[in-house]
Every structure is written in structure tokens, then in C-alpha cells.
LODREN-349283 format. One record per residue (C-alpha): residue in one letter; x, y, z. Coordinates in steps of 0.25 Angstrom, whole numbers, padded with zeros to 4 digits, always signed. Each point is the difference from the previous one (the first is absolute). Layout:
% LODREN-349283
AXYZ
...
% end
This chain:
% LODREN-349283
M-0098+0009-0042
L+0011-0010+0000
G+0007-0004+0013
W+0015+0001+0002
F+0010-0011+0001
K-0002-0004+0014
K-0015+0002+0000
K-0005-0007-0012
F+0010-0003-0011
F+0011-0007+0008
Q-0004-0008+0012
Q+0012-0008+0006
D-0001-0015+0003
E+0000+0003+0014
P-0004+0013+0008
A+0012+0009+0003
A+0006+0000+0014
S-0005+0010+0010
A-0001+0003+0014
A-0009-0012+0002
S+0007-0009-0010
P+0009-0012+0005
T+0013+0004+0005
A+0013-0006-0007
E+0001-0010+0011
Q-0015-0004-0002
D+0001-0001-0015
A+0012-0009+0001
A-0007-0009+0010
A-0012-0001-0009
S+0009-0004-0012
R+0006-0012+0007
P-0005-0013-0006
T-0011-0008+0007
P-0003-0015-0001
E-0012+0004-0008
T+0006+0009-0010
G+0014-0005-0002
A+0013+0008-0003
E-0002-0001-0015
Q-0013+0008+0001
Q+0005+0011+0008
K+0002+0013-0008
P+0005+0013+0006
S-0010+0010+0003
M+0000+0013-0008
F+0005+0008+0012
K+0010-0011+0003
R+0006+0002-0014
L+0001+0015+0002
Q+0007-0002+0013
E+0010-0010-0007
R+0002+0009-0012
L+0003+0012+0009
G+0011-0007+0008
K+0012+0008-0006
S-0007+0013+0004
R-0004-0005+0014
D+0014-0005+0002
A+0006+0014-0004
F-0010+0007+0009
V-0008-0007+0010
H+0010-0011+0004
R+0011+0011+0001
L-0009+0008+0009
D-0002-0012+0009
R+0015-0002+0001
L+0001+0015+0003
L-0010+0000+0011
L+0004-0014+0006
G+0006+0002+0014
R-0002+0015+0001
K-0005+0005+0013
K-0004+0014-0003
I-0003+0010-0011
D+0011+0010-0002
Q+0006+0009-0010
E+0010-0011-0004
L-0011-0009-0004
F-0007+0010-0008
D+0013+0003-0007
E+0002-0015-0004
L-0015-0001-0004
E+0002+0012-0009
E+0011-0007-0008
L-0008-0013+0000
L-0012+0007-0006
I+0008+0008-0011
T+0007-0013-0004
A-0013-0007-0001
D-0004+0009-0012
L-0010+0008+0008
G+0007+0012-0004
V+0005+0012+0008
N-0013+0008+0001
T-0008-0012+0003
S+0010-0005+0010
L+0001+0013+0007
H-0015+0001+0001
L-0001-0014+0006
L+0011+0004+0010
E-0008+0013+0004
T-0013-0008+0002
A+0007-0010+0008
K+0007+0010+0009
E-0014+0007+0002
R-0007-0013+0004
V+0012-0003+0010
K-0002+0013+0006
R-0015+0001+0000
D-0003-0015+0004
Q+0012+0000+0009
L+0006-0013-0007
S+0012-0006+0006
D+0000-0014-0006
P+0008+0001-0013
Q-0009-0011-0006
A-0011+0010+0000
L+0007+0007-0011
K-0002-0011-0010
Q-0016+0001+0002
V+0002+0015-0002
L+0007-0001-0013
R-0010-0011-0005
E-0012+0009+0003
Q+0007+0012-0007
I+0004-0008-0012
L-0014-0005-0002
A-0005+0015+0002
F+0009+0004-0012
L-0006-0011-0008
L-0015+0003+0004
A+0002+0015-0003
S+0003-0002-0014
D-0010-0012-0003
R-0010+0008-0007
P-0011-0008-0007
A+0000+0001-0015
E-0015-0001-0002
L+0000+0015+0002
A+0005+0001-0015
L-0008-0012-0006
P-0009+0005-0012
E-0015-0001+0001
D+0000-0006-0014
G+0010-0005-0010
P+0013-0008+0003
F+0009+0002+0012
V+0014+0005-0006
I+0013-0003+0006
M+0013+0006-0006
V+0012-0008+0005
V+0013+0007+0001
G+0014-0003+0005
V+0015-0002-0005
N+0004-0012-0007
G+0003-0013+0008
V-0009+0003+0012
G-0010-0011-0005
K-0010+0010-0006
T-0005-0009-0011
T-0001-0012+0008
S-0007+0007+0011
I-0010+0005-0011
G-0002-0015-0004
K-0003-0004+0015
I-0009+0012+0002
A-0008-0004-0012
A-0001-0014+0005
K-0006+0005+0013
F-0011+0008-0008
V-0003-0012-0009
K-0001-0009+0013
A-0010+0010+0005
G-0009-0001-0012
Q+0005+0013-0007
S+0003+0002-0015
V+0014+0006-0002
L+0007+0006-0011
L+0015+0002+0000
V+0007+0011-0008
A+0014-0001-0004
G+0004+0014+0001
D+0015-0003+0002
T+0003+0000-0015
F+0015+0002+0001
R+0003-0014+0004
A-0005-0011-0009
A+0002-0010+0012
A-0010+0008+0009
I-0011-0001-0011
D+0003-0015-0001
Q+0000-0002+0015
L-0013+0007+0001
K-0006-0009-0011
I+0005-0012+0008
W-0007+0004+0012
G-0013+0003-0008
T+0001-0014-0005
R+0003-0006+0014
T-0012+0008+0006
G-0010-0001-0011
V-0001+0015-0002
E+0001+0009-0013
V+0013+0008-0003
H+0000+0012-0008
A+0014+0003-0006
G+0006+0008-0012
P+0012-0003-0007
P+0014+0002+0007
K+0004+0014+0000
A-0014+0005-0003
D-0004+0013+0007
P-0004-0005+0014
S-0010+0011+0002
S-0007-0004-0013
V+0000-0015+0004
V-0006+0004+0014
F-0011+0009-0006
D-0005-0011-0009
G+0001-0010+0011
V-0009+0008+0009
A-0009+0003-0011
K-0001-0016-0002
G-0002-0002+0014
I-0012+0010+0001
A-0006-0006-0013
K+0001-0014+0005
K-0005+0003+0014
H+0012-0005+0007
D-0001+0001+0015
V+0015+0003+0002
I+0011+0006-0009
I+0014-0002+0005
I+0010+0008-0008
D+0015-0003+0000
T+0010+0011-0003
A+0015+0002-0003
G+0010-0001+0012
R+0013+0006-0005
L+0008+0007+0011
H-0009+0008+0009
T+0011+0012-0001
S-0004+0001-0015
V-0008+0013-0002
N-0005-0006-0013
L-0006-0012+0007
M-0008+0009+0010
E-0005+0009-0012
E-0004-0013-0007
L-0008-0005+0012
K-0007+0014+0002
K-0004-0001-0015
I-0006-0014+0002
K-0007+0004+0012
R-0006+0012-0008
V-0004-0009-0011
I-0007-0010+0009
G-0009+0012+0005
K-0004+0004-0014
N-0007-0013-0002
L-0005-0002+0014
P-0001+0013+0009
A+0005-0002+0014
A+0009-0012-0005
P+0010-0006+0004
H-0008-0003+0013
E+0013-0006+0006
V+0015+0003-0003
M+0007-0012+0005
L+0015+0001+0002
V+0007-0013+0001
L+0013+0000+0009
D+0011-0010+0003
A+0001-0001+0015
T+0014-0005-0001
T+0005+0013-0005
G-0003+0007+0014
Q+0001+0015+0000
N+0001+0000-0015
A-0014-0004-0001
L-0004+0012+0009
S+0007+0009-0010
Q-0007-0007-0012
A-0013+0002+0007
K+0002+0015+0002
L+0004+0002-0014
F-0012-0008-0006
H-0010+0007+0010
E+0005+0014-0005
A-0002-0004-0014
V-0013-0007-0001
G-0006+0000+0014
V+0001-0014+0005
T-0012-0005+0008
G+0004-0014+0003
L+0013-0009+0002
T+0004-0014-0003
L+0012-0005+0007
T+0007-0012-0006
K+0011-0010+0005
L-0003+0002+0015
D+0004-0015+0002
G+0014+0003-0005
T+0004+0012+0008
A+0003+0004+0014
K-0005+0014-0004
G-0014-0002+0004
G+0000+0013+0008
I-0001+0007-0013
V-0015-0002+0000
A-0002+0008+0013
N+0010+0010-0005
I-0007+0003-0013
C-0014+0000+0007
H+0005+0010+0010
E+0008+0009-0010
L-0010+0000-0011
K-0014-0003+0005
I-0002-0009-0012
P-0008-0013+0003
V+0006-0014-0002
R-0009-0008-0009
F+0008-0013-0002
I+0012-0007+0005
G+0008-0011-0007
I+0005-0011+0009
G+0004-0010-0011
E-0001-0005-0014
Q-0014-0007+0000
A-0012+0008-0005
D-0006+0000+0014
D+0013+0005+0006
L-0005+0014-0004
R-0008+0003+0012
D-0010+0012+0002
F+0007+0008+0011
D-0006+0000+0014
P+0008+0009+0010
Q-0004-0008+0013
E+0003-0013-0007
F+0014+0005-0005
V+0003+0005+0014
D-0004-0013+0007
A+0008-0008-0009
L+0012+0009+0001
F+0000+0000+0015
S-0004-0014+0002
R+0010-0010+0007
D+0004-0011-0008
E+0012-0003+0007
A+0007+0005+0013
P+0011+0011-0003
A+0014-0003+0003
A+0007+0006+0012
% end
């Protein structure tokens, strides 16, 4: 049986940060140039890159939290009121923020906490718990025989086709044969973009003419993938406004057509979301999930937003696992998501907060 992204297909260049992984301070110390290596040979580690790319989200949440707690002598209702405002404005959402506050209050009462700094650790642990609770392994849905089919959905402009190309590159690097299917026939540019990624990654692309029936193109593409014994089939789909009933009905039809060629497929319905849209991303996730049953998420553009709290919010609200996060333009900047690593990077200390 095929392994999943983190187990066989996609191994990061370095192990993900964990409780036993180096701290941000240790990581920084290890990256300092030595006489033997020289500064020109020093490259930031994968964890360091993640830490740097989450800088805006860290400043919007963790650094503001540090400033809120700085100089406080006790934990009182005033502190909780200010903390509630901070959590909501960090795009953690109302429900998730209230859950975090209730958890913090329970911990303060149960453990008789008095030091305001203890609240930071409580929040860190609970956010990690949200991420771990939704982190379901996809190997449960992998087929015993035949290709692993991923149906990718999302609105236009979120980086869907680019994410498909980067995911394909990861599979190829892991030695898997991949077929890309251009199911977004409404935009000729989407077909062309997918073909460019096919050339770039060395994988075959199945496409029909512009404006062709997308379900027909997908049906033929899956049949080709089965006949040519590809390991993985990744299907692009149209991304008109997520409020369009026609779009959702079309996606439902495509999903049914995939299953006609290969029972139990698609094995993964991957929703790509733009993290910079904050709470709108949560609304999109709810609508797509209701329509086609999303099984995994890819969150792009986390390096360009202060709204990284949306990751915890979506995991808590929808219990859908995050498979990938995008932290830059390079192919290896689409990272397989590790909850512990993400929380370590988000809460790391790369600079002292201002008073």
C-alpha cells in the first residue's frame, strides 16, 4: 500500500521540529558561520525558513501576546478581556478564541496559576491540540491497487494550479509517476499553466480543448491514468466564485464521474485556500466541504499574511487536516504540514517584543 506524504512520498530535507528538536535560539546558533564553513556556505535550515516566513503572523499574535503580558503581576478579568480581543483580531475566530479563553481560565483555576506568563504556554498547548485533533492520516483512504486520485478544488486566485504543480514535483522526487488532469476547462490559461508545470516537472498532462465538458475530460483522464498505470492522478478543477451554485453542482458531478472509473476515488479532495483572506477562507472551506466532502487542506501565502491564526481556526471549526502550507514562491516552499513544527515556529523567539 502506498505511504502518505509524510511517510513515504514527501520527506523534508530535514526532520520537522518537535519537542526534542532544537529551539529557535539553538537553531540560530547552529546557523552562525564558523571558520571551517564560511558564511557563504551557510543556508537557513528548513525550520528556520518556516520561522522566518511566519514572521508576520508571529508579530500579529505572539509578539502582541508578549507585549500584553509584559509587566503584568497577576491574572485577572481585565487581562482575559484584553486577551480575547487579541485572539479574535489575530484571525483565530470568535468560537476558537472563546474556547481558548475557557481552557485558559480552567487551567488557571485548576493549577492555581498566578503568573501571567503561564498563559502563553497554555495557549500554545491548546492551539497544538487543535491542530493535532484534525491531523488524520490519509493512508486510511489510499487504494490497495491502482492510482491514488487527488481532486483539487478552490476558488480562482488562491494558487490552486501552482500548488498542484508543486505537489506533482514532490511525488516525482519521491519516484512516483504522476498524471495531471486539466479539469478547469473554463479558463484556457489554467490549461496552459498546468501544461507548463507538466513540462517543468516532467509529468504527463491530460487536457481537452478550452470550454470542453470538464466531467468528460476528467473521465478520460482517469481512464488514461489507470491504463498507463500511473501511481498518482491529480485533477485540477474550475474555481469560480464559491458562492456559485453552478460551480458546486459541477464539482459534485466531477466527483461522481471519477468514481465511475475508479470506485472509492477520489481518495483525497484537496481544498486550496489563500491564508491572506482570513475568515473568508473559513467560509470557503465550509461551503466546499458541504458540497464535495473536503478531506485535506492546502493553505497558501502564509508568508505574506499576519492571519496565520486561521490555520488553528479552520482545524478547530471543521476538523479537516492541513496537508500542506505555502510559505513562498519556490517549489520547496510548499511544505507538508507538521503541527508541532508549525507551533514551534509560530511561538519561537526571533526578537524581543517591544515594551
